Steps between C-alpha positions, in 0.01 A plus 500: 500500500776722367692809601535841335470864610212376715722282717275192524233472230225239530320479166126439451401132506757395763348280773625333815824698528651592839721812506693439821765700691625734228658840555402713203543875545560796273356388166558647259839638602537878484708471179206337317246738651700801382569369149144373432263708713190341340583160654332443835669199649429346838674245718231231458233511228241225527292451184356166613138458606439604862589212733692302235841600643608488866737757647692410818770695680604731215655844544414761238422870475243500221262242362198461275256232623774381735554576869802713586548531875663811638878488496673606822856576594602172661847632588362772726274256684781245541736762646240609758436143612870422562 
């Protein structure tokens, strides 16, 4: 596993990895997107065989072969509950 403009990158051949409780949003940053428009980065890119990597409790906006649950505004919800 390594990081780059893709945020978290799981390379092909990786097995038995657990990606747990990461907050990875906004990859690549707007500066990279504007300077190299051909690059299509994502928050989590999983190149491993399906089922070889487990994802638990992560927060991301974009992913390839990785679950990215919807991100909500926690502050607004917390204010309403108080």
